[in-house]
Structures are given as structure tokens and as C-alpha cells.
TIRO-71835 format. One record per residue: x, y, z of N, C-alpha, C in turn. Coordinates in steps of 0.1 Angstrom, whole numbers, plus 5000, padded with zeros to 4 digits. Example, Ala and Ser with C-alpha at 12.3 -4.5 7.8 and 13.67 -1.06 7.14 Angstrom:
+------+------+------+------+------+------+------+------+------+
!  npx !  npy !  npz ! capx ! capy ! capz !  cpx !  cpy !  cpz !
+------+------+------+------+------+------+------+------+------+
! 5132 ! 4943 ! 5078 ! 5123 ! 4955 ! 5078 ! 5132 ! 4967 ! 5078 !
! 5128 ! 4978 ! 5071 ! 5137 ! 4989 ! 5071 ! 5129 ! 5000 ! 5079 !
+------+------+------+------+------+------+------+------+------+
//
This chain:
+------+------+------+------+------+------+------+------+------+
!  npx !  npy !  npz ! capx ! capy ! capz !  cpx !  cpy !  cpz !
+------+------+------+------+------+------+------+------+------+
! 0295 ! 8095 ! 1643 ! 0301 ! 8108 ! 1642 ! 0299 ! 8112 ! 1628 !
! 0291 ! 8124 ! 1624 ! 0289 ! 8130 ! 1611 ! 0302 ! 8136 ! 1605 !
! 0303 ! 8128 ! 1591 ! 0318 ! 8133 ! 1587 ! 0316 ! 8149 ! 1580 !
! 0327 ! 8156 ! 1580 ! 0325 ! 8170 ! 1576 ! 0326 ! 8171 ! 1562 !
! 0325 ! 8181 ! 1557 ! 0324 ! 8183 ! 1543 ! 0337 ! 8183 ! 1535 !
! 0347 ! 8186 ! 1544 ! 0361 ! 8184 ! 1536 ! 0362 ! 8168 ! 1535 !
! 0361 ! 8161 ! 1546 ! 0363 ! 8146 ! 1547 ! 0355 ! 8140 ! 1537 !
! 0343 ! 8146 ! 1532 ! 0335 ! 8140 ! 1521 ! 0340 ! 8141 ! 1509 !
! 0347 ! 8153 ! 1508 ! 0356 ! 8157 ! 1494 ! 0366 ! 8149 ! 1493 !
! 0372 ! 8147 ! 1506 ! 0388 ! 8138 ! 1503 ! 0384 ! 8125 ! 1499 !
! 0373 ! 8119 ! 1507 ! 0369 ! 8106 ! 1503 ! 0365 ! 8104 ! 1490 !
! 0356 ! 8113 ! 1485 ! 0353 ! 8113 ! 1470 ! 0365 ! 8110 ! 1460 !
! 0376 ! 8121 ! 1464 ! 0390 ! 8122 ! 1455 ! 0396 ! 8108 ! 1458 !
! 0397 ! 8104 ! 1470 ! 0403 ! 8093 ! 1471 ! 0396 ! 8081 ! 1465 !
! 0383 ! 8077 ! 1466 ! 0374 ! 8069 ! 1458 ! 0378 ! 8070 ! 1443 !
! 0379 ! 8079 ! 1435 ! 0383 ! 8084 ! 1422 ! 0397 ! 8077 ! 1420 !
! 0406 ! 8079 ! 1427 ! 0418 ! 8075 ! 1427 ! 0421 ! 8062 ! 1426 !
! 0409 ! 8053 ! 1437 ! 0412 ! 8039 ! 1437 ! 0406 ! 8031 ! 1426 !
! 0395 ! 8037 ! 1420 ! 0384 ! 8032 ! 1411 ! 0394 ! 8034 ! 1396 !
! 0401 ! 8042 ! 1394 ! 0405 ! 8046 ! 1380 ! 0416 ! 8037 ! 1375 !
! 0425 ! 8030 ! 1383 ! 0432 ! 8018 ! 1379 ! 0423 ! 8006 ! 1376 !
! 0413 ! 8006 ! 1383 ! 0403 ! 7994 ! 1380 ! 0400 ! 7995 ! 1367 !
! 0394 ! 8006 ! 1366 ! 0386 ! 8008 ! 1352 ! 0396 ! 8008 ! 1339 !
! 0407 ! 8016 ! 1340 ! 0415 ! 8016 ! 1332 ! 0423 ! 8004 ! 1327 !
! 0421 ! 7992 ! 1334 ! 0428 ! 7981 ! 1332 ! 0419 ! 7975 ! 1319 !
! 0403 ! 7977 ! 1320 ! 0393 ! 7974 ! 1309 ! 0394 ! 7982 ! 1298 !
! 0396 ! 7997 ! 1302 ! 0395 ! 8005 ! 1288 ! 0409 ! 8006 ! 1281 !
! 0419 ! 8002 ! 1289 ! 0430 ! 8002 ! 1280 ! 0431 ! 7993 ! 1271 !
! 0422 ! 7981 ! 1271 ! 0422 ! 7966 ! 1265 ! 0413 ! 7968 ! 1251 !
! 0400 ! 7975 ! 1258 ! 0389 ! 7980 ! 1248 ! 0390 ! 7990 ! 1237 !
! 0391 ! 8001 ! 1247 ! 0390 ! 8016 ! 1239 ! 0400 ! 8018 ! 1224 !
! 0413 ! 8011 ! 1227 ! 0421 ! 8016 ! 1216 ! 0415 ! 8011 ! 1202 !
! 0410 ! 7997 ! 1204 ! 0405 ! 7991 ! 1190 ! 0392 ! 7992 ! 1184 !
! 0385 ! 8000 ! 1194 ! 0371 ! 8004 ! 1194 ! 0369 ! 8013 ! 1178 !
! 0359 ! 8008 ! 1171 ! 0353 ! 8014 ! 1161 ! 0344 ! 8028 ! 1165 !
! 0339 ! 8028 ! 1173 ! 0329 ! 8039 ! 1178 ! 0334 ! 8044 ! 1193 !
! 0341 ! 8054 ! 1189 ! 0346 ! 8063 ! 1204 ! 0337 ! 8069 ! 1212 !
! 0335 ! 8065 ! 1225 ! 0322 ! 8072 ! 1230 ! 0325 ! 8086 ! 1237 !
! 0336 ! 8088 ! 1239 ! 0340 ! 8103 ! 1243 ! 0339 ! 8111 ! 1236 !
! 0327 ! 8119 ! 1235 ! 0321 ! 8129 ! 1226 ! 0319 ! 8140 ! 1235 !
! 0321 ! 8151 ! 1226 ! 0320 ! 8165 ! 1234 ! 0307 ! 8165 ! 1241 !
! 0296 ! 8161 ! 1235 ! 0281 ! 8162 ! 1241 ! 0283 ! 8158 ! 1258 !
! 0290 ! 8145 ! 1261 ! 0291 ! 8141 ! 1272 ! 0300 ! 8148 ! 1280 !
! 0309 ! 8158 ! 1273 ! 0321 ! 8162 ! 1284 ! 0311 ! 8178 ! 1291 !
! 0306 ! 8175 ! 1302 ! 0294 ! 8185 ! 1307 ! 0297 ! 8184 ! 1322 !
! 0299 ! 8191 ! 1331 ! 0300 ! 8191 ! 1345 ! 0286 ! 8194 ! 1351 !
! 0282 ! 8186 ! 1360 ! 0269 ! 8188 ! 1365 ! 0267 ! 8197 ! 1381 !
! 0262 ! 8200 ! 1388 ! 0264 ! 8207 ! 1397 ! 0269 ! 8200 ! 1410 !
! 0271 ! 8187 ! 1409 ! 0278 ! 8180 ! 1418 ! 0293 ! 8178 ! 1418 !
! 0294 ! 8178 ! 1401 ! 0310 ! 8179 ! 1397 ! 0315 ! 8193 ! 1402 !
! 0307 ! 8207 ! 1399 ! 0311 ! 8215 ! 1401 ! 0315 ! 8218 ! 1416 !
! 0302 ! 8215 ! 1427 ! 0305 ! 8216 ! 1440 ! 0319 ! 8209 ! 1445 !
! 0320 ! 8196 ! 1440 ! 0333 ! 8191 ! 1443 ! 0348 ! 8196 ! 1439 !
! 0347 ! 8200 ! 1428 ! 0357 ! 8206 ! 1420 ! 0360 ! 8220 ! 1427 !
! 0348 ! 8227 ! 1432 ! 0351 ! 8239 ! 1438 ! 0358 ! 8238 ! 1449 !
! 0354 ! 8229 ! 1458 ! 0360 ! 8223 ! 1470 ! 0374 ! 8223 ! 1471 !
! 0378 ! 8218 ! 1463 ! 0390 ! 8213 ! 1460 ! 0397 ! 8224 ! 1453 !
! 0392 ! 8235 ! 1450 ! 0400 ! 8248 ! 1444 ! 0405 ! 8243 ! 1430 !
! 0398 ! 8233 ! 1423 ! 0401 ! 8229 ! 1410 ! 0394 ! 8235 ! 1398 !
! 0380 ! 8240 ! 1401 ! 0373 ! 8246 ! 1391 ! 0379 ! 8256 ! 1384 !
! 0384 ! 8267 ! 1389 ! 0390 ! 8276 ! 1384 ! 0401 ! 8272 ! 1373 !
! 0410 ! 8263 ! 1378 ! 0420 ! 8255 ! 1371 ! 0418 ! 8250 ! 1358 !
! 0407 ! 8242 ! 1361 ! 0402 ! 8233 ! 1348 ! 0396 ! 8246 ! 1339 !
! 0394 ! 8255 ! 1343 ! 0390 ! 8265 ! 1330 ! 0376 ! 8266 ! 1332 !
! 0369 ! 8262 ! 1340 ! 0355 ! 8260 ! 1338 ! 0354 ! 8256 ! 1323 !
! 0357 ! 8245 ! 1319 ! 0356 ! 8238 ! 1306 ! 0342 ! 8236 ! 1300 !
! 0332 ! 8234 ! 1310 ! 0317 ! 8233 ! 1304 ! 0313 ! 8248 ! 1295 !
! 0319 ! 8259 ! 1302 ! 0314 ! 8271 ! 1294 ! 0321 ! 8274 ! 1280 !
! 0331 ! 8264 ! 1276 ! 0340 ! 8268 ! 1265 ! 0336 ! 8258 ! 1255 !
! 0324 ! 8256 ! 1252 ! 0321 ! 8247 ! 1242 ! 0313 ! 8250 ! 1227 !
! 0314 ! 8264 ! 1226 ! 0305 ! 8271 ! 1218 ! 0310 ! 8265 ! 1199 !
! 0325 ! 8264 ! 1201 ! 0332 ! 8263 ! 1189 ! 0330 ! 8249 ! 1187 !
! 0326 ! 8238 ! 1196 ! 0331 ! 8224 ! 1193 ! 0316 ! 8218 ! 1191 !
! 0315 ! 8210 ! 1181 ! 0305 ! 8203 ! 1178 ! 0302 ! 8191 ! 1185 !
! 0288 ! 8191 ! 1191 ! 0284 ! 8181 ! 1199 ! 0288 ! 8166 ! 1196 !
! 0291 ! 8163 ! 1182 ! 0291 ! 8150 ! 1181 ! 0309 ! 8147 ! 1177 !
! 0316 ! 8158 ! 1179 ! 0331 ! 8158 ! 1176 ! 0338 ! 8150 ! 1190 !
! 0349 ! 8145 ! 1187 ! 0354 ! 8139 ! 1198 ! 0356 ! 8149 ! 1212 !
! 0358 ! 8140 ! 1223 ! 0359 ! 8152 ! 1236 ! 0371 ! 8158 ! 1232 !
! 0371 ! 8169 ! 1237 ! 0382 ! 8180 ! 1236 ! 0395 ! 8174 ! 1246 !
! 0391 ! 8167 ! 1256 ! 0399 ! 8161 ! 1266 ! 0405 ! 8148 ! 1262 !
! 0400 ! 8143 ! 1250 ! 0407 ! 8129 ! 1247 ! 0420 ! 8129 ! 1238 !
! 0429 ! 8123 ! 1242 ! 0442 ! 8120 ! 1235 ! 0442 ! 8108 ! 1229 !
! 0454 ! 8104 ! 1222 ! 0456 ! 8092 ! 1219 ! 0459 ! 8084 ! 1229 !
! 0462 ! 8088 ! 1241 ! 0468 ! 8078 ! 1254 ! 0455 ! 8078 ! 1263 !
! 0443 ! 8085 ! 1257 ! 0428 ! 8084 ! 1268 ! 0428 ! 8098 ! 1272 !
! 0422 ! 8099 ! 1282 ! 0417 ! 8115 ! 1288 ! 0431 ! 8120 ! 1295 !
! 0431 ! 8132 ! 1286 ! 0440 ! 8142 ! 1295 ! 0439 ! 8147 ! 1313 !
! 0425 ! 8143 ! 1315 ! 0423 ! 8150 ! 1328 ! 0425 ! 8134 ! 1341 !
! 0425 ! 8138 ! 1350 ! 0428 ! 8125 ! 1362 ! 0413 ! 8123 ! 1364 !
! 0409 ! 8113 ! 1368 ! 0398 ! 8108 ! 1367 ! 0388 ! 8116 ! 1378 !
! 0394 ! 8122 ! 1390 ! 0387 ! 8129 ! 1397 ! 0382 ! 8144 ! 1391 !
! 0389 ! 8146 ! 1381 ! 0388 ! 8159 ! 1373 ! 0378 ! 8159 ! 1364 !
! 0373 ! 8146 ! 1357 ! 0363 ! 8146 ! 1349 ! 0351 ! 8149 ! 1352 !
! 0341 ! 8151 ! 1345 ! 0327 ! 8149 ! 1348 ! 0324 ! 8135 ! 1354 !
! 0315 ! 8133 ! 1364 ! 0312 ! 8121 ! 1369 ! 0307 ! 8111 ! 1357 !
! 0300 ! 8116 ! 1347 ! 0297 ! 8105 ! 1337 ! 0306 ! 8099 ! 1331 !
! 0318 ! 8104 ! 1328 ! 0328 ! 8098 ! 1323 ! 0334 ! 8086 ! 1330 !
! 0329 ! 8085 ! 1344 ! 0335 ! 8075 ! 1351 ! 0323 ! 8064 ! 1353 !
! 0314 ! 8067 ! 1353 ! 0300 ! 8058 ! 1353 ! 0299 ! 8051 ! 1342 !
! 0299 ! 8055 ! 1328 ! 0296 ! 8052 ! 1317 ! 0301 ! 8039 ! 1311 !
! 0296 ! 8029 ! 1309 ! 0304 ! 8020 ! 1302 ! 0296 ! 8012 ! 1291 !
! 0302 ! 8011 ! 1280 ! 0299 ! 8007 ! 1267 ! 0294 ! 7990 ! 1268 !
! 0289 ! 7986 ! 1260 ! 0284 ! 7971 ! 1258 ! 0300 ! 7964 ! 1261 !
! 0306 ! 7967 ! 1249 ! 0319 ! 7959 ! 1249 ! 0328 ! 7961 ! 1261 !
! 0328 ! 7972 ! 1268 ! 0335 ! 7971 ! 1281 ! 0329 ! 7963 ! 1291 !
! 0315 ! 7962 ! 1291 ! 0309 ! 7956 ! 1303 ! 0311 ! 7940 ! 1300 !
! 0313 ! 7937 ! 1288 ! 0316 ! 7923 ! 1284 ! 0326 ! 7917 ! 1285 !
! 0339 ! 7928 ! 1286 ! 0351 ! 7923 ! 1288 ! 0355 ! 7922 ! 1304 !
! 0345 ! 7933 ! 1313 ! 0347 ! 7931 ! 1327 ! 0340 ! 7918 ! 1330 !
! 0330 ! 7913 ! 1325 ! 0322 ! 7901 ! 1330 ! 0333 ! 7889 ! 1327 !
! 0338 ! 7889 ! 1316 ! 0348 ! 7877 ! 1312 ! 0359 ! 7877 ! 1321 !
! 0366 ! 7891 ! 1325 ! 0377 ! 7886 ! 1331 ! 0377 ! 7887 ! 1347 !
! 0369 ! 7896 ! 1353 ! 0368 ! 7892 ! 1367 ! 0357 ! 7896 ! 1376 !
! 0346 ! 7888 ! 1380 ! 0337 ! 7896 ! 1385 ! 0338 ! 7903 ! 1399 !
! 0350 ! 7897 ! 1405 ! 0353 ! 7906 ! 1419 ! 0356 ! 7919 ! 1414 !
! 0363 ! 7922 ! 1403 ! 0369 ! 7934 ! 1399 ! 0357 ! 7944 ! 1396 !
! 0348 ! 7938 ! 1388 ! 0334 ! 7943 ! 1383 ! 0330 ! 7950 ! 1397 !
! 0327 ! 7939 ! 1405 ! 0319 ! 7944 ! 1415 ! 0326 ! 7954 ! 1425 !
! 0339 ! 7955 ! 1425 ! 0346 ! 7963 ! 1432 ! 0345 ! 7979 ! 1424 !
! 0345 ! 7978 ! 1412 ! 0344 ! 7990 ! 1405 ! 0329 ! 7998 ! 1411 !
! 0319 ! 7990 ! 1406 ! 0307 ! 7994 ! 1410 ! 0303 ! 7997 ! 1423 !
! 0309 ! 7991 ! 1432 ! 0309 ! 7995 ! 1447 ! 0312 ! 8009 ! 1449 !
! 0324 ! 8010 ! 1443 ! 0328 ! 8024 ! 1447 ! 0324 ! 8035 ! 1437 !
! 0319 ! 8030 ! 1425 ! 0312 ! 8043 ! 1418 ! 0297 ! 8044 ! 1426 !
! 0293 ! 8033 ! 1433 ! 0280 ! 8037 ! 1439 ! 0282 ! 8045 ! 1454 !
! 0295 ! 8041 ! 1458 ! 0299 ! 8051 ! 1471 ! 0298 ! 8067 ! 1465 !
! 0307 ! 8066 ! 1454 ! 0311 ! 8082 ! 1452 ! 0298 ! 8087 ! 1445 !
! 0287 ! 8082 ! 1441 ! 0275 ! 8088 ! 1437 ! 0265 ! 8092 ! 1449 !
! 0267 ! 8084 ! 1459 ! 0261 ! 8086 ! 1473 ! 0268 ! 8098 ! 1480 !
! 0281 ! 8099 ! 1480 ! 0289 ! 8109 ! 1485 ! 0286 ! 8122 ! 1478 !
! 0285 ! 8123 ! 1465 ! 0280 ! 8134 ! 1456 ! 0269 ! 8141 ! 1460 !
! 0259 ! 8131 ! 1463 ! 0245 ! 8136 ! 1464 ! 0246 ! 8143 ! 1478 !
! 0254 ! 8139 ! 1488 ! 0254 ! 8147 ! 1499 ! 0260 ! 8162 ! 1499 !
! 0267 ! 8163 ! 1490 ! 0275 ! 8176 ! 1489 ! 0264 ! 8187 ! 1487 !
! 0254 ! 8184 ! 1478 ! 0246 ! 8194 ! 1479 ! 0234 ! 8196 ! 1490 !
! 0233 ! 8186 ! 1495 ! 0221 ! 8185 ! 1506 ! 0225 ! 8190 ! 1516 !
! 0241 ! 8191 ! 1519 ! 0245 ! 8198 ! 1532 ! 0247 ! 8212 ! 1527 !
! 0241 ! 8216 ! 1516 ! 0243 ! 8233 ! 1515 ! 0258 ! 8235 ! 1509 !
! 0259 ! 8248 ! 1504 ! 0273 ! 8251 ! 1497 ! 0278 ! 8263 ! 1504 !
+------+------+------+------+------+------+------+------+------+
//
């Protein structure tokens, strides 16, 4: 049985919620002490899949369409959503690129700590990526 668009959207959101604590276990150890912060304004861009997902959830307007409000922010400045405690947005509200990017230090930490957890993280990310692809294939 083919899943409905609403089921796909809900599945993606559930996967984001499931993967977030797995990722944050490592970012919480690596990112606070990092000399180079990866979260830059140039990366804070929603793509068409992000927009389709967020519109379906009714969250696109609530997020005030942040990708259109960057004229005054330098590309190399820190991401406007970054706070001292990490990202201000829930993982499902962020651009997908903010979920799948892992710097070398983060990957190294994941390799050392638990291969099972790393495998789980990347499995969930692959599933999100696959489901996101189906959002636009099915039409808007």
C-alpha cells in the first residue's frame, strides 16, 4: 500500500526527532570546544524539499521564511540561528543540510565511540533523504 503524503511528512518529522538526540550526543562533545564553527550563514538555506516539508506542516510561515531574510547577514558570519547552547531551531525545522553535515572531528568522534550509533544515524539520514525526494516527485 502506497503511503499518503501526510504519512510521509509525519514519518520524516518522526525520523528527525529520532535522529536528533543521537547526533546531539556527539555535537555536544565536539562543537563547544571547536576552533572553527561550521554553522555559518551561507549554509542556512532551505531547499525546495525543505520548503515542501515545512509548508505541509504549516511551519514555513511560522519560521518567517528565513532564507529570504539574509540580505544584511554576511555569508561568513555565524548562522543567525546559532546560540551558545546550539541551534535555536528543532532539527525538523532546520534546513536538511544542517542535519547531514558532519565535520571530520565529529565523524572521528562517532567512529571512536560507537559504530552502532553511527550506523543508526546515517541509516535514519538516508531514509529522510529518500522520503524528502518523494515529496516533489508526488507533486505539490
